[in-house]
N, C-alpha and C positions, 0 to 999 in steps of 0.2 A: 217383577210383574211386568208383562209387556203391554204396551199401550196399543190401542186400535189405530187405524190409519187416521181417524179424525183427530187423534190426539198427538200425532207425530209432529215434531217441530225441531228446528235446528238450534234456535236460541229462545230463552226465556227471559224477558225483561219485566221488571216491576216498575210501574208508573203510578205516581199519585196525582189526584186532582185536588187542588187547594184554592182557597179563596173564601171570601166572606159568605155567610149563609144568604141564600136567596138569589145568587148570581147565575144559577142554573147548572151547577155541576152534576147533580143527579140526572137531569135530563140529557146532558152531554153523555154521561156514561151509558144511559139507556140507548141513545142513538148510536154510540159506538158499538155497542155489543148485541142490542136486539132490534135496532132500527125502529125504536119506539119513542113516543113522547107522551107525557101525561100532564095535562093542565092542572091537575089536583095534586101534584107531587107536594109531599110534606118534607120538612127539614130532616136531613139525615141525622140519626142518633148514633154517635160513635163512628163506626166505619163500615162501609159495604164494599164489596169487590166483585168484579165480573172479568171475563177474559175475552180476548179477540186476537185472532191470528191474521197476519198479513204477509204477503211475499214481499220481501225487501231485497233488492239486488240479487235475486235468485235463490234467496234462502227463506225458509219459512219461519217467521218470527211470531212467537206467542207472547202477548202482553197480558199481564194480570194488572188491571187498572183499579186503583183503590180511591174510593170516594170518601174524603174525610169530612167530618162535620165541622161547619164553619162557626159554631156557637162557641163562645169562651168556656163554658162550663164543661165542654167535652174535650178540651185541648190536652188535659193531662193524660187522657186515655189514648188520643190519637198520635201523640208525639212518637211512640214507639213504632208506629207503622211507616215512618220515614226511613227506618233502617232498611238497607238493602235496595232502596230505589235507585234506578238509573236515570229516571227522567221525571219531569214535573210539568203539569199543565197548570199555570197559575191564572185563574179566571176571575174577571171582573165583569160588571154589568155596565155597558156603555151609556145607559141612561141614568146611572147613579155615580157621580164622581167620587163620593165617599168610598165606594168599593175599589176604585182605582187608587185612591190614596193609601188603602190598606195593603197594596201589593208589596211595598217594601218590607212591611212587617212579616208577611208571609215568606218572602224570600229569605229573611233573616232566620225565621224558624226552620225552614228547609235546610239551610246551610248549617244551622247549629245541631241538627238532628240527624242529617243524612251521613252515613258512614262509608259511602262510596266516593271515590275521587271523580271529578268531572261530570257531575250530574248535569244532564242536558235539560234546559228549561225553555218552555214555550209560553209566552204571554198570550192569553186569549181574551179578547174583548167580545163578550157574548151578548146576545140579544140585539143583533142588527136589525131584526125585524121592527124594533122600536126606534127606527131611525128619526122619526118626528120628535122624539123625546131624547135625542142624543146630548149627553152631558160631558162626554169625554171625547175631544177631538182625535181623529185618527192619527194625525201627526204628532200630537203630544204623547200617545200611548207608543207610537214607532220610535220616537226619540228616547223614551224611557228604556225600551227594549234594547235599542242599540247601545245606549250607555251602560247598560247591565249585561250586555253580551248574551242577550236572549233572542230567540226567534219570536216573531210576532204574527198573528193572524186574527182576523175578526170572524165571528161565527154567528149562526142562529140555530139553536137546538130546535126551535119551532119549525122552521122551514128547511132545515138541513144544510144551509149555506155553510160551505167550508168545514163542515164537522169531520168528514172523512179525511180531508187535507190536513187538518190539524194534527190528528193522530198519526197519520202517515208521516207527515213532516218530522215529527218528534221521534218516532221510531227510527227513521232514517238517520236522523242525527246521532241517536244512540248507537245504532249499527256501525256508523262511520267512525264514531269515537272508539268504540271497542276494537273495531278492525285496525284503525290506526295505532292504538295502544298495543295490541298483541300481534299485529301482522296477520290478521285472520283473512287470508285469501284462499278460499277452497279449503281450509283446514278447520279443525274443531277448535273453538275458543276454549279458554280455561273453564273448568267445570262451573265456576261460580256464574258464568254467563251462558254456559251451553247446556246440553240436554241432561248431563249426569247430575248436576246440582242446580238447585233453583235459588233465586234471590228472594224467595218468599220468606218473610220473618216468621219466627215461631209465634204462635197465637199466645196472647197474654192470658195468664191464669184467670179464670172465670170469676173467682172470688175477689181477686185483686181488682178487676174491672169494676165489680159491684161496689167495692169500697170506695173506689175513686169517684164513681158516679154519685154516690150518696154524700160524699164529703165535700163536693165542690158547691 
């Protein structure tokens, strides 16, 4: 089946948003994909995803961005969604140091479940609009990112500060990693990264999800 022009892309990358509940992942996703923000956003249940396309170094890159629930009781469901991801935005709330302390745990979960090599990771300190309540110094977060070989940026989903840049920087890092690994310069990448095949994981069986929900 042929895609319409609005669906054409050169590369399809899967990205996951991870971090504690309440750090603003869902509003970042809304800003990335709908230029929207909702003050009444409720905690994500399970997993949601949306898409966004960008031009990266002359190529049209389509990102499927998955918003994973931060609550412990949904972790058994969401672990399967790490499979196939090429990038991750690990989000914490700059006004709550506890959410920053959880970043190491989220990184371990990502690395334990991701099945792609060289997953690109961006550490995101969200809610810079709460600067008067800052509990995580920028330098502390930057040092952590450097130590763990991640990119780092601070954002505000509320006023859009650095939201576009966060996604663009991550997709650029993924693109460069894929290009370096496969020598993709004006060529088509292997199908797992290109248009022929997608890195979207198969959806879990509905009954299995229900069972996991009910047994946690």
